[in-house]
VOMIDO-353404 format. One record per atom (N, C-alpha, C): y, x, z; atom name; residue number from 1. Coordinates in Angstrom, 2 decimals, padded with zeros to 5 digits, m for minus. Layout:
REM VOMIDO-353404
<rec yy="Y" xx="X" zz="Z" sepa="CA" torgu="NUM"/>
...
This chain:
REM VOMIDO-353404
<rec yy="m001.27" xx="000.82" zz="m000.21" sepa="N" torgu="1"/>
<rec yy="000.00" xx="m000.19" zz="m000.09" sepa="CA" torgu="1"/>
<rec yy="001.15" xx="001.01" zz="m000.08" sepa="C" torgu="1"/>
<rec yy="001.33" xx="001.86" zz="000.81" sepa="N" torgu="2"/>
<rec yy="002.33" xx="002.92" zz="000.72" sepa="CA" torgu="2"/>
<rec yy="002.70" xx="003.27" zz="m000.84" sepa="C" torgu="2"/>
<rec yy="001.72" xx="003.78" zz="m001.30" sepa="N" torgu="3"/>
<rec yy="001.87" xx="004.21" zz="m002.81" sepa="CA" torgu="3"/>
<rec yy="002.54" xx="003.12" zz="m003.57" sepa="C" torgu="3"/>
<rec yy="002.01" xx="001.71" zz="m003.43" sepa="N" torgu="4"/>
<rec yy="002.70" xx="000.82" zz="m004.28" sepa="CA" torgu="4"/>
<rec yy="004.11" xx="001.01" zz="m004.03" sepa="C" torgu="4"/>
<rec yy="004.74" xx="000.79" zz="m002.86" sepa="N" torgu="5"/>
<rec yy="006.11" xx="000.66" zz="m002.58" sepa="CA" torgu="5"/>
<rec yy="006.97" xx="001.95" zz="m003.04" sepa="C" torgu="5"/>
<rec yy="006.30" xx="003.00" zz="m003.47" sepa="N" torgu="6"/>
<rec yy="007.28" xx="004.29" zz="m003.79" sepa="CA" torgu="6"/>
<rec yy="006.92" xx="004.49" zz="m005.27" sepa="C" torgu="6"/>
<rec yy="005.96" xx="003.62" zz="m005.95" sepa="N" torgu="7"/>
<rec yy="006.12" xx="003.86" zz="m007.49" sepa="CA" torgu="7"/>
<rec yy="007.28" xx="003.18" zz="m008.21" sepa="C" torgu="7"/>
<rec yy="007.70" xx="003.84" zz="m009.15" sepa="N" torgu="8"/>
<rec yy="008.77" xx="003.24" zz="m009.91" sepa="CA" torgu="8"/>
<rec yy="008.31" xx="001.76" zz="m010.54" sepa="C" torgu="8"/>
<rec yy="009.54" xx="000.85" zz="m011.06" sepa="N" torgu="9"/>
<rec yy="008.79" xx="m000.48" zz="m011.54" sepa="CA" torgu="9"/>
<rec yy="008.28" xx="m000.01" zz="m013.02" sepa="C" torgu="9"/>
<rec yy="007.35" xx="m000.67" zz="m013.66" sepa="N" torgu="10"/>
<rec yy="006.81" xx="m000.67" zz="m015.00" sepa="CA" torgu="10"/>
<rec yy="008.07" xx="m000.70" zz="m016.16" sepa="C" torgu="10"/>
<rec yy="007.89" xx="m000.05" zz="m016.95" sepa="N" torgu="11"/>
<rec yy="008.91" xx="m000.34" zz="m018.09" sepa="CA" torgu="11"/>
<rec yy="008.27" xx="000.15" zz="m019.36" sepa="C" torgu="11"/>
<rec yy="008.24" xx="m000.95" zz="m020.12" sepa="N" torgu="12"/>
<rec yy="007.38" xx="m000.85" zz="m021.52" sepa="CA" torgu="12"/>
<rec yy="008.12" xx="000.65" zz="m022.27" sepa="C" torgu="12"/>
<rec yy="007.25" xx="001.08" zz="m023.22" sepa="N" torgu="13"/>
<rec yy="007.26" xx="002.33" zz="m024.07" sepa="CA" torgu="13"/>
<rec yy="008.60" xx="001.67" zz="m025.25" sepa="C" torgu="13"/>
<rec yy="008.15" xx="000.53" zz="m025.55" sepa="N" torgu="14"/>
<rec yy="008.98" xx="000.15" zz="m026.66" sepa="CA" torgu="14"/>
<rec yy="009.63" xx="m001.28" zz="m026.05" sepa="C" torgu="14"/>
<rec yy="010.93" xx="m001.14" zz="m026.46" sepa="N" torgu="15"/>
<rec yy="012.04" xx="m002.26" zz="m025.91" sepa="CA" torgu="15"/>
<rec yy="011.83" xx="m003.54" zz="m026.32" sepa="C" torgu="15"/>
<rec yy="011.89" xx="m004.36" zz="m025.52" sepa="N" torgu="16"/>
<rec yy="011.36" xx="m006.08" zz="m025.59" sepa="CA" torgu="16"/>
<rec yy="012.14" xx="m006.67" zz="m026.83" sepa="C" torgu="16"/>
<rec yy="013.55" xx="m006.25" zz="m026.79" sepa="N" torgu="17"/>
<rec yy="014.45" xx="m007.01" zz="m027.96" sepa="CA" torgu="17"/>
<rec yy="013.82" xx="m006.58" zz="m029.43" sepa="C" torgu="17"/>
<rec yy="013.37" xx="m005.34" zz="m029.47" sepa="N" torgu="18"/>
<rec yy="012.65" xx="m004.99" zz="m030.62" sepa="CA" torgu="18"/>
<rec yy="011.51" xx="m005.46" zz="m031.27" sepa="C" torgu="18"/>
<rec yy="010.90" xx="m006.33" zz="m030.63" sepa="N" torgu="19"/>
<rec yy="009.29" xx="m006.59" zz="m030.54" sepa="CA" torgu="19"/>
<rec yy="009.57" xx="m007.49" zz="m032.01" sepa="C" torgu="19"/>
<rec yy="010.27" xx="m008.56" zz="m032.02" sepa="N" torgu="20"/>
<rec yy="010.49" xx="m009.37" zz="m033.42" sepa="CA" torgu="20"/>
<rec yy="010.46" xx="m008.68" zz="m034.28" sepa="C" torgu="20"/>
<rec yy="011.72" xx="m007.72" zz="m034.59" sepa="N" torgu="21"/>
<rec yy="011.99" xx="m006.92" zz="m035.73" sepa="CA" torgu="21"/>
<rec yy="010.79" xx="m005.88" zz="m036.02" sepa="C" torgu="21"/>
<rec yy="009.81" xx="m005.48" zz="m035.11" sepa="N" torgu="22"/>
<rec yy="008.60" xx="m004.79" zz="m035.28" sepa="CA" torgu="22"/>
<rec yy="007.77" xx="m005.50" zz="m036.11" sepa="C" torgu="22"/>
<rec yy="007.51" xx="m006.61" zz="m035.46" sepa="N" torgu="23"/>
<rec yy="006.67" xx="m007.53" zz="m035.83" sepa="CA" torgu="23"/>
<rec yy="006.82" xx="m008.27" zz="m037.56" sepa="C" torgu="23"/>
<rec yy="007.97" xx="m008.61" zz="m037.55" sepa="N" torgu="24"/>
<rec yy="008.61" xx="m008.74" zz="m039.15" sepa="CA" torgu="24"/>
<rec yy="008.13" xx="m007.52" zz="m039.94" sepa="C" torgu="24"/>
<rec yy="008.63" xx="m006.62" zz="m039.55" sepa="N" torgu="25"/>
<rec yy="008.40" xx="m005.45" zz="m040.38" sepa="CA" torgu="25"/>
<rec yy="006.60" xx="m004.98" zz="m040.66" sepa="C" torgu="25"/>
<rec yy="006.10" xx="m004.89" zz="m039.79" sepa="N" torgu="26"/>
<rec yy="004.67" xx="m004.67" zz="m039.64" sepa="CA" torgu="26"/>
<rec yy="003.64" xx="m005.78" zz="m040.41" sepa="C" torgu="26"/>
<rec yy="004.11" xx="m007.15" zz="m040.08" sepa="N" torgu="27"/>
<rec yy="003.57" xx="m008.40" zz="m040.94" sepa="CA" torgu="27"/>
<rec yy="003.89" xx="m008.27" zz="m042.52" sepa="C" torgu="27"/>
<rec yy="005.25" xx="m008.19" zz="m042.63" sepa="N" torgu="28"/>
<rec yy="005.64" xx="m008.15" zz="m044.05" sepa="CA" torgu="28"/>
<rec yy="005.06" xx="m007.08" zz="m045.02" sepa="C" torgu="28"/>
<rec yy="004.80" xx="m005.77" zz="m044.23" sepa="N" torgu="29"/>
<rec yy="004.07" xx="m004.62" zz="m045.00" sepa="CA" torgu="29"/>
<rec yy="002.69" xx="m004.86" zz="m045.16" sepa="C" torgu="29"/>
<rec yy="002.06" xx="m005.70" zz="m044.16" sepa="N" torgu="30"/>
<rec yy="000.61" xx="m006.23" zz="m044.44" sepa="CA" torgu="30"/>
<rec yy="000.36" xx="m007.22" zz="m045.66" sepa="C" torgu="30"/>
<rec yy="001.40" xx="m008.17" zz="m045.64" sepa="N" torgu="31"/>
<rec yy="001.40" xx="m009.20" zz="m046.99" sepa="CA" torgu="31"/>
<rec yy="001.60" xx="m008.13" zz="m048.31" sepa="C" torgu="31"/>
<rec yy="002.69" xx="m007.26" zz="m048.08" sepa="N" torgu="32"/>
<rec yy="002.77" xx="m006.47" zz="m049.32" sepa="CA" torgu="32"/>
<rec yy="001.63" xx="m005.65" zz="m049.73" sepa="C" torgu="32"/>
<rec yy="001.03" xx="m005.23" zz="m048.79" sepa="N" torgu="33"/>
<rec yy="m000.07" xx="m004.32" zz="m049.23" sepa="CA" torgu="33"/>
<rec yy="m001.56" xx="m005.23" zz="m049.63" sepa="C" torgu="33"/>
<rec yy="m001.16" xx="m006.42" zz="m049.13" sepa="N" torgu="34"/>
<rec yy="m002.46" xx="m007.35" zz="m049.44" sepa="CA" torgu="34"/>
<rec yy="m002.46" xx="m007.57" zz="m050.97" sepa="C" torgu="34"/>
<rec yy="m000.91" xx="m008.02" zz="m051.31" sepa="N" torgu="35"/>
<rec yy="m000.60" xx="m008.16" zz="m052.80" sepa="CA" torgu="35"/>
<rec yy="m001.12" xx="m007.23" zz="m053.58" sepa="C" torgu="35"/>
<rec yy="m000.82" xx="m006.10" zz="m053.06" sepa="N" torgu="36"/>
<rec yy="m000.82" xx="m004.59" zz="m053.72" sepa="CA" torgu="36"/>
<rec yy="m002.58" xx="m004.42" zz="m054.15" sepa="C" torgu="36"/>
<rec yy="m003.04" xx="m004.73" zz="m052.87" sepa="N" torgu="37"/>
<rec yy="m004.74" xx="m004.55" zz="m052.73" sepa="CA" torgu="37"/>
<rec yy="m005.17" xx="m005.67" zz="m054.05" sepa="C" torgu="37"/>
<rec yy="m004.83" xx="m006.76" zz="m054.05" sepa="N" torgu="38"/>
<rec yy="m005.28" xx="m007.68" zz="m055.05" sepa="CA" torgu="38"/>
<rec yy="m004.90" xx="m007.36" zz="m056.77" sepa="C" torgu="38"/>
<rec yy="m004.13" xx="m006.24" zz="m056.90" sepa="N" torgu="39"/>
<rec yy="m003.84" xx="m006.03" zz="m058.35" sepa="CA" torgu="39"/>
<rec yy="m004.33" xx="m004.62" zz="m058.80" sepa="C" torgu="39"/>
<rec yy="m004.91" xx="m003.90" zz="m057.39" sepa="N" torgu="40"/>
<rec yy="m005.82" xx="m002.59" zz="m057.91" sepa="CA" torgu="40"/>
<rec yy="m006.81" xx="m002.79" zz="m058.55" sepa="C" torgu="40"/>
<rec yy="m006.84" xx="m001.85" zz="m059.70" sepa="N" torgu="41"/>
<rec yy="m008.27" xx="m001.84" zz="m060.52" sepa="CA" torgu="41"/>
<rec yy="m009.28" xx="m001.79" zz="m059.77" sepa="C" torgu="41"/>
<rec yy="m010.42" xx="m002.34" zz="m059.90" sepa="N" torgu="42"/>
<rec yy="m011.76" xx="m002.31" zz="m059.07" sepa="CA" torgu="42"/>
<rec yy="m012.49" xx="m001.01" zz="m059.42" sepa="C" torgu="42"/>
<rec yy="m011.97" xx="000.01" zz="m060.08" sepa="N" torgu="43"/>
<rec yy="m012.69" xx="001.34" zz="m060.33" sepa="CA" torgu="43"/>
<rec yy="m012.36" xx="002.07" zz="m059.23" sepa="C" torgu="43"/>
<rec yy="m011.60" xx="002.08" zz="m058.20" sepa="N" torgu="44"/>
<rec yy="m011.20" xx="002.80" zz="m057.43" sepa="CA" torgu="44"/>
<rec yy="m011.26" xx="002.40" zz="m056.02" sepa="C" torgu="44"/>
<rec yy="m012.82" xx="002.66" zz="m055.61" sepa="N" torgu="45"/>
<rec yy="m013.01" xx="002.04" zz="m054.35" sepa="CA" torgu="45"/>
<rec yy="m012.54" xx="003.09" zz="m053.14" sepa="C" torgu="45"/>
<rec yy="m012.28" xx="004.13" zz="m053.20" sepa="N" torgu="46"/>
<rec yy="m011.82" xx="005.06" zz="m052.23" sepa="CA" torgu="46"/>
<rec yy="m010.20" xx="004.31" zz="m052.09" sepa="C" torgu="46"/>
<rec yy="m009.86" xx="004.46" zz="m052.98" sepa="N" torgu="47"/>
<rec yy="m008.25" xx="003.67" zz="m053.05" sepa="CA" torgu="47"/>
<rec yy="m008.08" xx="002.39" zz="m052.38" sepa="C" torgu="47"/>
<rec yy="m009.03" xx="001.50" zz="m052.88" sepa="N" torgu="48"/>
<rec yy="m008.87" xx="000.21" zz="m052.20" sepa="CA" torgu="48"/>
<rec yy="m009.38" xx="000.04" zz="m050.62" sepa="C" torgu="48"/>
<rec yy="m010.25" xx="001.17" zz="m050.52" sepa="N" torgu="49"/>
<rec yy="m010.67" xx="001.20" zz="m048.74" sepa="CA" torgu="49"/>
<rec yy="m009.29" xx="001.69" zz="m047.91" sepa="C" torgu="49"/>
<rec yy="m008.59" xx="002.46" zz="m048.70" sepa="N" torgu="50"/>
<rec yy="m007.53" xx="002.98" zz="m047.84" sepa="CA" torgu="50"/>
<rec yy="m006.35" xx="002.13" zz="m047.65" sepa="C" torgu="50"/>
<rec yy="m006.36" xx="001.29" zz="m048.80" sepa="N" torgu="51"/>
<rec yy="m004.92" xx="000.28" zz="m048.69" sepa="CA" torgu="51"/>
<rec yy="m005.62" xx="m000.61" zz="m047.72" sepa="C" torgu="51"/>
<rec yy="m006.73" xx="m001.35" zz="m047.93" sepa="N" torgu="52"/>
<rec yy="m007.31" xx="m002.42" zz="m047.12" sepa="CA" torgu="52"/>
<rec yy="m007.34" xx="m002.02" zz="m045.56" sepa="C" torgu="52"/>
<rec yy="m007.51" xx="m000.76" zz="m045.34" sepa="N" torgu="53"/>
<rec yy="m007.57" xx="m000.29" zz="m043.96" sepa="CA" torgu="53"/>
<rec yy="m006.34" xx="m000.28" zz="m043.13" sepa="C" torgu="53"/>
<rec yy="m005.34" xx="000.26" zz="m044.08" sepa="N" torgu="54"/>
<rec yy="m003.80" xx="000.37" zz="m043.60" sepa="CA" torgu="54"/>
<rec yy="m003.47" xx="m000.95" zz="m043.51" sepa="C" torgu="54"/>
<rec yy="m003.59" xx="m002.06" zz="m044.47" sepa="N" torgu="55"/>
<rec yy="m002.92" xx="m003.43" zz="m044.27" sepa="CA" torgu="55"/>
<rec yy="m003.66" xx="m003.98" zz="m042.94" sepa="C" torgu="55"/>
<rec yy="m004.62" xx="m003.63" zz="m042.47" sepa="N" torgu="56"/>
<rec yy="m005.68" xx="m004.25" zz="m041.44" sepa="CA" torgu="56"/>
<rec yy="m005.28" xx="m003.35" zz="m040.14" sepa="C" torgu="56"/>
<rec yy="m004.91" xx="m002.43" zz="m040.34" sepa="N" torgu="57"/>
<rec yy="m004.01" xx="m001.47" zz="m038.79" sepa="CA" torgu="57"/>
<rec yy="m002.66" xx="m002.33" zz="m038.80" sepa="C" torgu="57"/>
<rec yy="m001.73" xx="m002.15" zz="m039.84" sepa="N" torgu="58"/>
<rec yy="m000.56" xx="m002.52" zz="m039.95" sepa="CA" torgu="58"/>
<rec yy="m000.45" xx="m004.26" zz="m039.23" sepa="C" torgu="58"/>
<rec yy="m001.80" xx="m005.04" zz="m039.70" sepa="N" torgu="59"/>
<rec yy="m001.63" xx="m006.13" zz="m039.52" sepa="CA" torgu="59"/>
<rec yy="m002.22" xx="m006.63" zz="m038.09" sepa="C" torgu="59"/>
<rec yy="m003.12" xx="m005.74" zz="m037.52" sepa="N" torgu="60"/>
<rec yy="m003.24" xx="m005.72" zz="m036.09" sepa="CA" torgu="60"/>
<rec yy="m002.16" xx="m005.54" zz="m035.10" sepa="C" torgu="60"/>
<rec yy="m001.42" xx="m004.53" zz="m035.43" sepa="N" torgu="61"/>
<rec yy="m000.40" xx="m004.30" zz="m034.41" sepa="CA" torgu="61"/>
<rec yy="001.11" xx="m005.39" zz="m034.55" sepa="C" torgu="61"/>
<rec yy="000.94" xx="m005.80" zz="m035.86" sepa="N" torgu="62"/>
<rec yy="001.92" xx="m006.68" zz="m036.03" sepa="CA" torgu="62"/>
<rec yy="001.82" xx="m007.93" zz="m035.47" sepa="C" torgu="62"/>
<rec yy="000.47" xx="m008.61" zz="m035.11" sepa="N" torgu="63"/>
<rec yy="000.10" xx="m009.78" zz="m034.56" sepa="CA" torgu="63"/>
<rec yy="000.34" xx="m009.44" zz="m032.88" sepa="C" torgu="63"/>
<rec yy="000.16" xx="m008.45" zz="m032.58" sepa="N" torgu="64"/>
<rec yy="000.33" xx="m007.94" zz="m030.94" sepa="CA" torgu="64"/>
<rec yy="001.74" xx="m008.09" zz="m030.91" sepa="C" torgu="64"/>
<rec yy="002.59" xx="m007.40" zz="m031.79" sepa="N" torgu="65"/>
<rec yy="003.84" xx="m007.35" zz="m031.36" sepa="CA" torgu="65"/>
<rec yy="004.49" xx="m008.85" zz="m031.78" sepa="C" torgu="65"/>
<rec yy="003.88" xx="m009.60" zz="m032.82" sepa="N" torgu="66"/>
<rec yy="004.30" xx="m010.83" zz="m032.44" sepa="CA" torgu="66"/>
<rec yy="004.07" xx="m011.88" zz="m031.37" sepa="C" torgu="66"/>
<rec yy="002.98" xx="m011.53" zz="m030.78" sepa="N" torgu="67"/>
<rec yy="002.41" xx="m012.27" zz="m029.71" sepa="CA" torgu="67"/>
<rec yy="003.44" xx="m012.03" zz="m028.41" sepa="C" torgu="67"/>
<rec yy="003.65" xx="m010.65" zz="m028.20" sepa="N" torgu="68"/>
<rec yy="004.39" xx="m010.15" zz="m027.43" sepa="CA" torgu="68"/>
<rec yy="006.10" xx="m010.22" zz="m027.25" sepa="C" torgu="68"/>
<rec yy="006.41" xx="m010.79" zz="m028.52" sepa="N" torgu="69"/>
<rec yy="007.90" xx="m011.11" zz="m028.69" sepa="CA" torgu="69"/>
<rec yy="007.92" xx="m012.57" zz="m028.29" sepa="C" torgu="69"/>
<rec yy="006.89" xx="m013.37" zz="m028.42" sepa="N" torgu="70"/>
<rec yy="007.27" xx="m014.86" zz="m028.13" sepa="CA" torgu="70"/>
<rec yy="006.74" xx="m014.90" zz="m026.30" sepa="C" torgu="70"/>
<rec yy="006.13" xx="m014.06" zz="m025.71" sepa="N" torgu="71"/>
<rec yy="005.71" xx="m014.14" zz="m024.48" sepa="CA" torgu="71"/>
<rec yy="004.36" xx="m014.11" zz="m024.00" sepa="C" torgu="71"/>
<rec yy="003.37" xx="m013.91" zz="m024.69" sepa="N" torgu="72"/>
<rec yy="002.14" xx="m013.92" zz="m024.73" sepa="CA" torgu="72"/>
<rec yy="001.77" xx="m012.30" zz="m024.63" sepa="C" torgu="72"/>
<rec yy="001.85" xx="m011.68" zz="m023.53" sepa="N" torgu="73"/>
<rec yy="001.61" xx="m010.38" zz="m023.45" sepa="CA" torgu="73"/>
<rec yy="000.14" xx="m010.13" zz="m023.25" sepa="C" torgu="73"/>
<rec yy="m000.20" xx="m009.47" zz="m024.42" sepa="N" torgu="74"/>
<rec yy="m001.82" xx="m009.30" zz="m024.53" sepa="CA" torgu="74"/>
<rec yy="m001.81" xx="m007.70" zz="m024.44" sepa="C" torgu="74"/>
């Protein structure tokens, strides 16, 4: 209990007012990459995998940022 009293309060690494902007940027880039993925020729599976992986990661972080910006802290 004494340790709890002397620790500083929690402060997030990313400022809370920036979360809606971060969510917008990440989710917009996800949709742009999804469109780009749909126009790629099907002869380059490595490139398809890279674009799909990047879009998936950006979408995951974008959804978490969106949830946190509306008050659902996951």
